[in-house]
C-alpha positions as a Markdown table, in Angstrom:
| # | Residue | x | y | z |
|---|---|---|---|---|
| 1 | Unk | -0.8 | 36.0 | -17.9 |
| 2 | Unk | -4.3 | 35.6 | -17.2 |
| 3 | Unk | -4.3 | 32.6 | -19.6 |
| 4 | Unk | -2.2 | 30.8 | -17.2 |
| 5 | Unk | -4.7 | 30.8 | -14.5 |
| 6 | Unk | -7.1 | 29.6 | -17.5 |
| 7 | Unk | -6.0 | 26.7 | -17.7 |
| 8 | Unk | -7.2 | 23.3 | -16.7 |
| 9 | Unk | -3.8 | 21.3 | -15.5 |
| 10 | Unk | -2.7 | 24.4 | -13.4 |
| 11 | Unk | -6.0 | 23.8 | -11.9 |
| 12 | Unk | -5.6 | 19.8 | -11.6 |
| 13 | Unk | -1.7 | 20.2 | -10.3 |
| 14 | Unk | -2.7 | 23.3 | -8.1 |
| 15 | Unk | -6.1 | 20.9 | -6.2 |
| 16 | Unk | -4.1 | 17.8 | -5.8 |
| 17 | Unk | -0.9 | 19.6 | -4.2 |
| 18 | Unk | -3.7 | 20.9 | -1.5 |
| 19 | Unk | -5.6 | 17.3 | -1.3 |
| 20 | Unk | -1.7 | 16.2 | -1.0 |
| 21 | Unk | -1.2 | 18.0 | 2.0 |
| 22 | Unk | -4.8 | 18.6 | 3.9 |
| 23 | Unk | -5.8 | 14.8 | 3.6 |
| 24 | Unk | -3.5 | 13.3 | 5.6 |
| 25 | Unk | -4.0 | 15.8 | 8.7 |
| 26 | Unk | -8.0 | 15.4 | 8.2 |
| 27 | Unk | -6.9 | 11.3 | 8.9 |
| 28 | Unk | -4.9 | 11.8 | 11.5 |
| 29 | Unk | -7.3 | 14.6 | 13.0 |
| 30 | Unk | -9.9 | 12.7 | 12.6 |
| 31 | Unk | -8.2 | 9.2 | 14.2 |
| 32 | Unk | -6.9 | 11.5 | 17.5 |
| 33 | Unk | -10.6 | 12.2 | 18.1 |
| 34 | Unk | -11.9 | 8.9 | 18.4 |
| 35 | Unk | -12.5 | 7.0 | 21.2 |
| 36 | Unk | -9.7 | 4.9 | 22.3 |
| 37 | Unk | -10.3 | 1.5 | 21.5 |
| 38 | Unk | -11.7 | 2.2 | 17.9 |
| 39 | Unk | -8.0 | 4.9 | 17.2 |
| 40 | Unk | -6.3 | 1.4 | 18.1 |
| 41 | Unk | -8.0 | -0.2 | 16.0 |
| 42 | Unk | -7.6 | 2.5 | 13.1 |
| 43 | Unk | -3.5 | 2.4 | 14.2 |
| 44 | Unk | -3.4 | -1.6 | 13.5 |
| 45 | Unk | -5.0 | -1.1 | 10.2 |
| 46 | Unk | -3.6 | 1.5 | 9.0 |
| 47 | Unk | 0.0 | -0.4 | 9.9 |
| 48 | Unk | -2.2 | -3.7 | 7.9 |
| 49 | Unk | -2.8 | -1.8 | 5.2 |
| 50 | Unk | 0.8 | 0.1 | 4.6 |
| 51 | Unk | 2.3 | -3.8 | 4.7 |
| 52 | Unk | -0.3 | -4.6 | 2.5 |
| 53 | Unk | 0.1 | -2.0 | 0.0 |
| 54 | Unk | 4.2 | -2.0 | 0.4 |
| 55 | Unk | 4.6 | -5.6 | -0.6 |
| 56 | Unk | 2.1 | -5.4 | -3.6 |
| 57 | Unk | 5.0 | -2.8 | -4.4 |
| 58 | Unk | 7.5 | -4.9 | -3.5 |
| 59 | Unk | 5.3 | -7.6 | -6.3 |
| 60 | Unk | 5.5 | -5.6 | -9.1 |
| 61 | Unk | 8.7 | -3.5 | -9.1 |
| 62 | Unk | 10.1 | -7.9 | -9.4 |
| 63 | Unk | 7.1 | -8.6 | -12.0 |
| 64 | Unk | 9.0 | -5.7 | -13.5 |
| 65 | Unk | 12.6 | -7.1 | -13.2 |
| 66 | Unk | 11.2 | -10.3 | -13.6 |
| 67 | Unk | 10.1 | -9.1 | -17.3 |
| 68 | Unk | 13.0 | -6.8 | -18.0 |
| 69 | Unk | 15.4 | -10.0 | -17.5 |
| 70 | Unk | 13.1 | -12.5 | -19.8 |
| 71 | Unk | 13.6 | -9.4 | -22.4 |
| 72 | Unk | 17.3 | -9.8 | -22.3 |
| 73 | Unk | 18.2 | -13.0 | -22.8 |
| 74 | Unk | 15.8 | -13.6 | -26.2 |
């Protein structure tokens, strides 16, 4: 049982899960502590970045589907 906690991957997993939980909360807390003008700017930046990332993801998925269709034709 003790050797399980010596494995580096268990600690990487634990650290990753903690970051996934804590980081968004810290970002929201930081935004809420900003003055009203900066809060609006930060919110708009998050929305724009979210849209850019979603568009990039859709572009990557369409490229992969296009490659699969080209392979199926051959």
